[in-house]
Every structure is written in C-alpha cells, then in structure tokens.
MARDOVO-453360 format. One line per field, with one value per residue (C-alpha): residue number from 1; residue in one letter; chain; x, y, z. Coordinates in pm, 1 decimal, padded with zeros to 6 digits. Layout:
residues N
nr	NUM  ... $
rest	A  ... $
kette	A  ... $
xx	X  ... $
yy	Y  ... $
zz	Z  ... $
END
This chain:
residues 385
nr	1  2  3  4  5  6  7  8  9  10  11  12  13  14  15  16  17  18  19  20  21  22  23  24  25  26  27  28  29  30  31  32  33  34  35  36  37  38  39  40  41  42  43  44  45  46  47  48  49  50  51  52  53  54  55  56  57  58  59  60  61  62  63  64  65  66  67  68  69  70  71  72  73  74  75  76  77  78  79  80  81  82  83  84  85  86  87  88  89  90  91  92  93  94  95  96  97  98  99  100  101  102  103  104  105  106  107  108  109  110  111  112  113  114  115  116  117  118  119  120  121  122  123  124  125  126  127  128  129  130  131  132  133  134  135  136  137  138  139  140  141  142  143  144  145  146  147  148  149  150  151  152  153  154  155  156  157  158  159  160  161  162  163  164  165  166  167  168  169  170  171  172  173  174  175  176  177  178  179  180  181  182  183  184  185  186  187  188  189  190  191  192  193  194  195  196  197  198  199  200  201  202  203  204  205  206  207  208  209  210  211  212  213  214  215  216  217  218  219  220  221  222  223  224  225  226  227  228  229  230  231  232  233  234  235  236  237  238  239  240  241  242  243  244  245  246  247  248  249  250  251  252  253  254  255  256  257  258  259  260  261  262  263  264  265  266  267  268  269  270  271  272  273  274  275  276  277  278  279  280  281  282  283  284  285  286  287  288  289  290  291  292  293  294  295  296  297  298  299  300  301  302  303  304  305  306  307  308  309  310  311  312  313  314  315  316  317  318  319  320  321  322  323  324  325  326  327  328  329  330  331  332  333  334  335  336  337  338  339  340  341  342  343  344  345  346  347  348  349  350  351  352  353  354  355  356  357  358  359  360  361  362  363  364  365  366  367  368  369  370  371  372  373  374  375  376  377  378  379  380  381  382  383  384  385 $
rest	M  I  N  V  F  Q  P  S  L  G  E  K  E  L  A  A  V  A  E  V  F  E  S  N  W  L  G  H  G  P  R  T  K  A  F  E  S  E  F  A  A  H  I  G  A  D  P  E  Q  V  V  F  I  N  S  C  T  A  G  L  F  L  A  T  E  L  L  E  L  G  P  G  D  D  V  V  M  P  S  V  S  F  V  A  A  A  N  A  V  A  A  T  G  A  R  P  V  F  C  D  V  D  P  R  T  L  N  P  T  A  A  Q  V  E  S  A  L  T  A  R  T  K  A  V  L  V  L  H  Y  G  G  Y  P  G  D  I  A  A  I  A  E  L  C  R  A  R  G  V  K  L  V  E  D  A  A  C  A  V  A  S  R  A  G  E  T  A  C  G  T  F  G  D  L  A  V  W  S  F  D  S  M  K  V  L  V  T  G  D  G  G  A  F  Y  A  R  D  P  E  L  A  R  R  A  R  T  L  A  Y  H  G  L  E  Q  S  S  G  F  S  A  A  K  V  S  H  R  W  W  E  L  N  V  R  N  F  G  R  R  I  I  G  N  D  V  T  A  A  I  G  S  V  Q  L  G  R  L  P  E  N  I  A  R  R  R  E  V  A  E  T  Y  D  R  L  L  S  D  A  A  G  V  R  L  P  P  P  L  P  E  G  H  T  G  S  Y  Y  F  Y  W  V  R  L  D  P  A  V  R  D  Q  V  A  A  D  L  L  D  R  G  I  Y  T  T  F  R  Y  P  P  L  H  R  V  P  A  Y  G  A  T  H  L  R  L  P  G  A  E  E  A  A  E  T  T  L  L  L  P  L  H  Q  G  L  D  D  T  D  V  R  T  V  A  D  E  L  R  K  A  V  E  N  R  S  A  D  P  A  G  G  E $
kette	A  A  A  A  A  A  A  A  A  A  A  A  A  A  A  A  A  A  A  A  A  A  A  A  A  A  A  A  A  A  A  A  A  A  A  A  A  A  A  A  A  A  A  A  A  A  A  A  A  A  A  A  A  A  A  A  A  A  A  A  A  A  A  A  A  A  A  A  A  A  A  A  A  A  A  A  A  A  A  A  A  A  A  A  A  A  A  A  A  A  A  A  A  A  A  A  A  A  A  A  A  A  A  A  A  A  A  A  A  A  A  A  A  A  A  A  A  A  A  A  A  A  A  A  A  A  A  A  A  A  A  A  A  A  A  A  A  A  A  A  A  A  A  A  A  A  A  A  A  A  A  A  A  A  A  A  A  A  A  A  A  A  A  A  A  A  A  A  A  A  A  A  A  A  A  A  A  A  A  A  A  A  A  A  A  A  A  A  A  A  A  A  A  A  A  A  A  A  A  A  A  A  A  A  A  A  A  A  A  A  A  A  A  A  A  A  A  A  A  A  A  A  A  A  A  A  A  A  A  A  A  A  A  A  A  A  A  A  A  A  A  A  A  A  A  A  A  A  A  A  A  A  A  A  A  A  A  A  A  A  A  A  A  A  A  A  A  A  A  A  A  A  A  A  A  A  A  A  A  A  A  A  A  A  A  A  A  A  A  A  A  A  A  A  A  A  A  A  A  A  A  A  A  A  A  A  A  A  A  A  A  A  A  A  A  A  A  A  A  A  A  A  A  A  A  A  A  A  A  A  A  A  A  A  A  A  A  A  A  A  A  A  A  A  A  A  A  A  A  A  A  A  A  A  A  A  A  A  A  A  A  A  A  A  A  A  A  A  A  A  A  A  A  A  A  A  A  A  A  A  A  A  A  A  A $
xx	11529.0  11330.8  11443.8  11465.8  11301.6  11045.0  10762.5  10411.5  10321.3  09998.5  09694.9  09580.1  09959.4  09937.3  09641.6  09731.6  10042.2  09843.1  09602.8  09901.4  10008.3  09668.8  09676.8  10012.7  10131.1  10412.5  10587.2  10534.0  10176.2  09794.8  09892.1  10186.2  09959.1  09694.4  10006.6  10120.6  09774.0  09752.6  10067.7  10018.4  09682.0  09850.1  10102.5  09880.5  10040.0  09923.0  09957.8  10213.9  10427.3  10496.0  10702.9  10733.7  11087.6  11313.2  11458.8  11518.5  11848.0  11778.5  11548.8  11857.0  12053.6  11794.4  11758.9  12099.7  12083.6  11775.5  11975.6  12259.2  12516.3  12865.9  13212.6  13237.5  12870.7  12819.4  12555.1  12452.9  12376.5  12356.0  12662.3  12406.6  12240.2  12246.0  12559.4  12340.9  12255.2  12638.8  12709.0  12435.7  12623.7  12986.4  12918.5  12850.1  13149.4  12983.7  13122.6  12910.2  12918.0  12836.1  12650.4  12607.1  12279.5  12096.9  12241.3  11893.6  11694.9  11955.4  11820.2  11973.9  11837.6  11782.3  12098.0  12303.1  12217.3  12280.9  12612.9  12704.2  12627.3  12897.4  12866.7  12894.9  12572.0  12322.2  12112.5  12063.0  11962.8  11823.4  11704.1  11420.4  11553.9  11370.6  11041.4  11062.5  11008.9  11254.8  11332.6  11207.5  10934.9  11236.0  11471.5  11268.0  11222.8  11600.6  11666.0  11378.5  11572.4  11921.6  11780.4  11918.9  11725.7  11561.0  11593.2  11426.2  11551.0  11204.7  11307.1  11184.3  10892.8  10638.8  10320.2  10525.4  10387.6  10459.1  10154.6  09940.4  10251.6  10348.6  10719.3  10836.6  10624.1  10857.5  11091.4  11184.3  11233.7  11169.9  11198.1  11085.8  11160.5  10954.8  11252.8  11190.3  11279.5  11066.1  10734.5  10528.5  10700.2  10699.7  11049.2  11257.0  11083.6  11064.1  10888.7  11034.7  10814.2  10891.4  10730.9  10783.8  10551.5  10816.6  11107.7  10855.6  10794.5  11167.4  11243.2  10960.1  11146.8  11479.7  11329.5  11269.3  11593.6  11500.2  11237.1  10911.6  10693.6  10685.1  10609.4  10597.6  10215.9  10080.3  10273.7  10140.1  09788.5  09895.8  10165.6  10205.5  10558.2  10566.1  10886.0  11119.2  11295.5  11278.4  11570.1  11610.3  11780.8  11995.7  11833.7  11850.8  11575.1  11468.2  11088.2  10889.9  10665.0  10324.6  10412.4  10570.9  10327.1  10023.5  10203.0  10263.6  09858.6  09786.5  10048.7  09908.8  09607.7  09762.3  09982.9  09701.3  09683.7  10124.2  10158.8  09883.7  10113.9  10440.3  10327.0  10175.7  10543.3  10719.8  10464.4  10511.1  10899.7  10837.8  10654.8  10845.3  11174.7  11086.7  11246.8  11572.2  11888.8  12160.0  11899.2  11790.6  11454.4  11413.9  11231.9  10884.3  10733.0  10668.6  10356.3  10169.9  10413.9  10305.3  10607.4  10614.2  10809.9  11074.2  11325.4  11316.5  11627.1  11797.7  12125.0  12364.7  12673.9  12945.2  13181.3  12920.9  12721.1  12857.9  12873.3  12489.8  12392.3  12621.0  12439.3  12131.2  12235.0  12368.8  11954.3  11829.4  11751.9  11888.0  11978.2  12171.9  12299.4  12198.7  12368.6  12719.8  12851.6  12943.1  13161.4  13407.9  13411.6  13738.5  13610.4  13417.8  13716.6  13593.0  13749.1  13873.7  13549.6  13455.7  13050.6  13023.9  12642.5  12683.8  12985.2  12799.9  12520.8  12724.3  12875.5  12575.0  12269.9  12108.7  11801.0  11555.5  11326.2  11063.7  10768.8  10433.2  10488.4  10613.1  10352.0  10345.6  10522.7  10815.0  10823.6  10863.9  11147.5  11325.4  11284.9  11346.0  11645.6  11814.0  11744.0  11934.9  12231.8  12272.7  12289.8  12519.6  12752.6  12743.4  12849.4  13100.5  13181.0  13415.5  13169.7  13379.1  13616.2 $
yy	25347.2  25083.5  24775.0  24451.1  24260.2  24403.4  24239.4  24347.0  24338.8  24520.3  24575.3  24215.2  24124.5  24316.2  24164.0  23865.4  23944.4  24102.2  23791.0  23598.4  23824.1  23835.7  23453.1  23494.9  23169.0  23284.7  22973.4  22666.9  22627.5  22604.8  22872.7  22708.6  22393.4  22577.6  22716.4  22391.2  22242.3  22561.7  22525.8  22159.8  22242.1  22468.5  22224.4  21940.2  21729.8  21617.6  21838.1  21540.9  21606.8  21958.8  22088.8  22524.6  22551.1  22878.6  22921.9  22725.9  22714.1  22518.6  22276.3  22196.5  22093.4  21870.6  21702.7  21615.0  21447.2  21237.5  21139.4  21055.3  21174.4  21165.8  21099.5  20892.4  21054.3  21299.0  21515.2  21673.4  22017.7  22273.8  22535.3  22832.8  22796.0  22928.5  22909.1  22730.4  22400.3  22336.1  22435.4  22159.8  21893.9  21982.1  22018.9  21646.8  21543.3  21444.2  21644.9  21874.4  21778.0  22064.2  22011.5  22314.3  22501.9  22646.2  22995.8  23095.2  22992.4  22936.4  22547.5  22251.9  22015.9  21665.2  21600.6  21824.8  21646.9  21309.0  21423.0  21464.9  21131.6  20927.4  20592.3  20735.2  21003.2  20939.1  21252.6  21521.7  21867.0  22107.2  22506.6  22623.5  22907.8  23237.6  23051.5  22837.9  22495.2  22423.4  22047.1  21890.4  21604.9  21428.4  21506.4  21358.9  21086.7  21026.8  20992.5  20710.8  20544.9  20594.3  20556.0  20848.2  21084.6  21444.2  21748.2  22045.2  22366.5  22557.2  22869.6  23071.1  22879.5  22877.5  22891.2  22707.3  22439.7  22179.9  22058.0  21995.4  21902.5  22181.0  22221.7  22094.8  21785.8  21602.6  21454.3  21254.9  21608.3  21980.1  22322.4  22657.8  23011.4  23252.8  23499.3  23868.5  23882.2  23608.3  23599.9  23465.1  23623.1  23534.3  23737.7  23472.6  23078.9  22824.8  22481.0  22134.3  21847.8  21480.3  21262.0  20969.0  20957.2  20816.3  21088.7  21306.6  21221.0  21206.6  21543.6  21690.7  21532.0  21668.2  22000.7  21976.1  21870.2  21493.3  21520.1  21294.9  21520.2  21865.7  22050.9  21951.2  22137.7  21831.7  21585.7  21609.9  21534.5  21200.6  21148.2  21157.8  21296.4  21489.6  21646.5  21363.7  21318.7  21053.7  21142.5  20864.7  21129.0  21427.7  21685.9  22099.3  22353.5  22468.3  22517.0  22815.9  22985.4  23076.5  23443.8  23408.8  23114.2  23405.2  23617.5  23334.1  23247.6  23609.4  23607.0  23257.4  23412.7  23678.0  23485.2  23480.5  23819.5  23917.8  23647.5  23786.0  24159.2  23993.4  23823.3  24187.4  24311.1  24042.8  24057.7  24436.9  24427.4  24172.8  24429.1  24745.3  24560.2  24317.8  24570.2  24703.3  24650.0  24473.2  24288.2  23936.5  23828.6  23555.7  23246.6  23233.5  22933.6  22615.4  22498.9  22395.7  22564.6  22805.5  23018.4  23226.8  23533.3  23556.8  23699.0  23863.4  23878.9  24024.1  23883.8  24194.8  24213.7  24120.5  24415.5  24642.7  24413.6  24562.7  24955.4  24915.5  24773.9  25065.0  25312.7  25204.4  25227.5  25581.6  25687.5  25491.2  25158.6  24834.4  24496.9  24237.5  23855.9  23583.0  23301.0  23347.2  22990.7  22759.5  22598.0  22905.6  22907.0  22756.1  22591.4  22325.0  22208.3  22230.7  22521.9  22340.7  22282.5  22440.0  22453.5  22684.1  22754.6  22868.2  23085.2  23253.9  23317.6  23486.0  23730.0  23832.3  23811.3  24111.4  24063.7  24377.1  24482.5  24267.2  24231.0  24341.7  24680.2  24832.4  25047.9  25087.6  25439.5  25216.6  24916.2  25186.4  25404.2  25058.6  24952.6  25346.0  25328.1  25030.2  25094.8  25428.3  25238.8  24957.7  25224.4  25440.3  25164.3  24974.5  25324.3  25404.6  25103.8  25284.5  25550.0  25824.2  25759.0 $
zz	09743.3  09557.6  09702.0  09544.4  09820.4  10037.1  10312.8  10335.5  10670.1  10812.7  11077.7  11037.3  11108.4  11465.0  11554.3  11540.5  11716.3  11971.9  12037.9  12117.5  12388.1  12530.0  12518.0  12714.6  12556.6  12306.5  12293.9  12048.4  12079.0  11923.4  11687.8  11561.2  11512.0  11321.5  11116.0  11053.8  10954.7  10683.7  10547.3  10495.0  10338.2  10076.7  09947.8  09981.1  10266.0  10622.2  10874.7  11044.2  10776.8  10819.1  11108.9  11131.7  11245.8  11330.2  10988.9  10661.7  10721.6  11039.6  10815.9  10610.5  10863.3  10974.5  10662.3  10661.7  10990.3  10907.7  10595.9  10822.3  10584.6  10701.2  10543.4  10227.3  10083.6  09821.2  09757.9  09427.1  09435.4  09192.3  09202.8  09180.5  09547.9  09883.5  10066.1  10354.5  10159.2  10089.9  10491.5  10607.4  10404.5  10464.5  10832.2  10836.9  10697.0  10369.2  10017.3  09810.8  09443.5  09235.0  08924.1  08660.6  08539.2  08278.3  08260.2  08109.4  08432.8  08670.3  08739.4  08669.3  08432.9  08509.5  08285.6  08462.4  08796.9  08651.5  08489.6  08852.4  09052.7  09179.5  09326.2  09661.3  09584.7  09864.9  09788.2  09566.2  09708.0  09453.9  09439.9  09279.5  09152.7  09183.5  09237.0  08900.0  08929.4  08705.0  08585.3  08911.9  08820.3  08607.7  08842.1  09082.6  08887.4  08820.3  09180.0  09255.7  08985.0  09079.6  09458.4  09607.1  09827.4  09687.6  09920.9  09805.3  09894.0  09800.7  09986.2  09699.9  09566.9  09803.6  09583.3  09276.5  09107.9  08838.0  08718.8  09020.9  09215.2  09470.4  09510.9  09805.3  09761.0  09473.6  09681.6  10042.8  10214.8  10199.6  10353.6  10271.5  10415.2  10582.4  10652.2  10609.9  10237.4  10122.3  09942.1  10294.7  10553.4  10954.6  11041.1  11070.9  11056.9  10781.5  10710.0  10688.5  10515.1  10537.7  10286.7  10520.7  10816.9  11078.1  10907.0  10995.0  11315.7  11411.2  11232.9  11514.0  11807.6  11703.3  11640.8  12018.5  12199.2  12115.6  12366.8  12318.9  12465.0  12318.6  12674.4  13010.2  13070.2  12821.2  12947.0  13304.1  13121.4  13053.8  13320.3  13681.3  13646.8  13382.3  13465.6  13322.3  13035.0  12774.9  12502.4  12222.6  12005.0  12044.1  11916.0  11909.6  11931.9  11584.7  11636.2  11569.2  11792.1  11824.8  11766.9  11422.0  11335.3  11395.4  11134.5  10900.8  10911.8  10801.1  10528.7  10427.0  10371.9  10159.1  09959.3  09676.2  09640.7  09671.4  09412.0  09199.6  09230.9  09190.5  08849.5  08737.9  08800.2  08632.7  08327.8  08331.6  08323.0  08012.4  07829.7  07899.9  07860.8  07569.9  07309.4  07549.9  07375.5  07563.6  07808.8  07800.0  07999.9  08185.7  07986.4  08046.6  08254.2  08086.9  07994.8  08338.7  08575.5  08858.8  09025.4  09273.9  09135.3  09413.9  09159.6  08811.9  08718.2  08369.0  08177.3  08069.0  07900.8  08186.3  08077.4  08170.9  08431.7  08780.3  08609.4  08552.2  08899.2  09064.8  08820.0  08911.9  09307.0  09226.2  09106.0  09386.5  09270.3  09447.1  09273.8  09356.3  09194.1  09402.3  09401.4  09339.7  09184.1  09529.1  09325.5  09346.8  09720.2  09856.9  10144.5  09991.4  09743.3  09425.9  09270.4  08989.9  08856.7  08518.4  08526.7  08211.4  08293.1  08613.7  08562.9  08250.0  08531.5  08773.7  08506.3  08366.5  08582.5  08783.2  08997.2  08968.2  09216.9  09256.1  09542.2  09595.3  09727.2  09428.2  09224.2  08876.4  08881.9  09061.7  08791.1  08474.7  08709.7  08712.1  08378.7  08230.5  08456.4  08338.3  07976.4  08003.1  08210.9  07993.4  07686.3  07864.1  07970.9  07630.7  07440.2  07688.7  07940.3  08167.7  08201.5  08097.0  08390.3 $
END
C-alpha cells in the first residue's frame, strides 16, 4: 500500500530513546527542555514562549482556557479545519463562527475572516491548510486592528513561513502537531506558543496541574518543605516527556532534508500531472512563502471524485480528503450556513500520498494510476456498474 501519510524513523531516534532509558528519567526533564529550546530557535522565539505538550489538541483546549472563552463569545474559524479546533471552542460554551475558504488553497482570505466577525468576536482561529501559510499576514493585521486575539493552528505548518516569519508566530497563541502522521513526528505530542511572556508562563503552569513547581525533586533544592502544593489555577497534565522529546530533537534535525524530499515529490506531481485531463493541481505558493508540503491535493469533478478514490484504493494507493467542512456538523449549530468555497472543496478535493518515504517509482505510480482512474471514470462515471 502506498500510504497518504507515513513517518520516517530510524536508528538515530532509537539511539536517542536508548539514552533516555539509560538516564532513568523518562518524564518531563532535561530532554524536554532541550527540545523546547531547539523548537523555539526553529520558529524564532524565546524558549520560555514554547511548551512541549502531549498533543496539538490539548494545546487548542489550553488556548481557549487562556483566552477565557465562554458563553457569549464568538470565535471565527474556517469551516475547512480539524474537528479539534471547533471542539475546543464549543466546549467552553463559546460559539464557533465558520467562515468560507478559497476552494483552491482551502485557506481563508482576510476578507472572508472579516466577513464573519461579529460584535461578540473574541478570537480568530486559523489553520494553515496543508502547510500553506495562506493570508496569515493580512489576517494578523486585521485581528490587531479589530482588537481580537489570533490563534494559529499550525499543525500542518511546522516549516512554513510567510516572508521571514514562521507560521505560528504571527498571532498571539499557536499550536503545532507532532503526531504519527505529521512532518515532524514524536508519536504523540505538540508544541504550544504564546507571544505574551505572562501568558506563556501561565500556559506552562496550567499544563502541569496548575502547580507552580514542575517537580518535588527540583523544589527540594529551594524549599525545606518541597512536597507542599502551591496551586493558584486549576490545570491538567498535558506536558510532554523526555522519551518523545528525544525523538523530537532527532526529527527536528531531519526536518530540512525531509522537507526537501517532500518538495521534490510535490514538484514531481506538478510535472507529471500538469496536462492530466480533469485534474486541477494545487496553486503555487506565493512569492516569499515557504510551505511544509504536508498535503498535496488535486481537485476532480465531483461526479467522479469518490469513485476515483475507490479505484486508487483497489490499486493499492490510499488517498483521502481532509478536512470535511465543520459547518455541516450538527453539533456546532451552523448547518444553516452556505459556504460555497468550503462546500466545493469538500466535493472535489482529494489528497494524494505525500511523504519523504516515497521513492520516484511510487510517485510515478500514483500519478499514472490517477490519470487512468480519472480517464476511466470520466468516460463512464458509473464504471460500468
């Protein structure tokens, strides 16, 4: 099976984990701090602004808590986004307000975000679809002008930049995902960023039960009764650990070569499919933008998209669509909305395999099989059934 996502792990990651085992300190410790510093340097932030956490989803929930969202608050977000973002907002009692997206980039424009703002808007929460930075600079400027907070879901954008600025650092808060399907993999895990130092300090405390001290062992060096608790805020346990952080450090070192290979795969698809009838390719990155090449998506006639996906699966090629529009989910109370860009994307978009483990033969196979499936289904949409 040629998978749509696939991590690349090897001897270096095993050696890093072995070192953690040998140290006999598996929890939140020195390797966690090291990875936080390394990731902070990668995005151009101070290490104190970055917290290594156990998942991007946990970071989204932490962001809504730091923003003190609740009933009566609105949060604008693109309908084409991961369910975790809407869940994090809705769980507070605040209302997710969905905006449309450009069906080519699947990212919202600043104008689309602005059109969804209400008098009760407290924050905007944007996704960088597939690692494309999108209209993030203009959206950040809009949020500053309107006095609303900007949260970046940079789960797909670990190496993405608009100009010299890393995605995730345009806004007030940001999260990244390092789960088993992402570009940088720690198994489970994520990073949380806060622009404001005080919010960053509070995030770090809330990520570990609201405790002011991260461990009794470290507190023993400065207190004669180190076992006593000092809790001012009610937190939970969402911190990362040294095992996954050690993997993350190795993966961060591999990131440039992995991104380079993913770019090669995307460019090869561009070349092989440029004249494929019935296949529309993703738009090129704007000048000055750098992507993470997390998704490679094509747009097909909605009459054949699903059958093409099934045909490819029969040929050993797994494809998918992410993310189904959230305004169609009844739980969020927005099924009355009509968002034509998001709806068009949901009916036409298909993600092709894209990861650094693909060899040139795999890429050619995917492109050739896609061509044949589209041609066959376009000639006979029912497939002779």
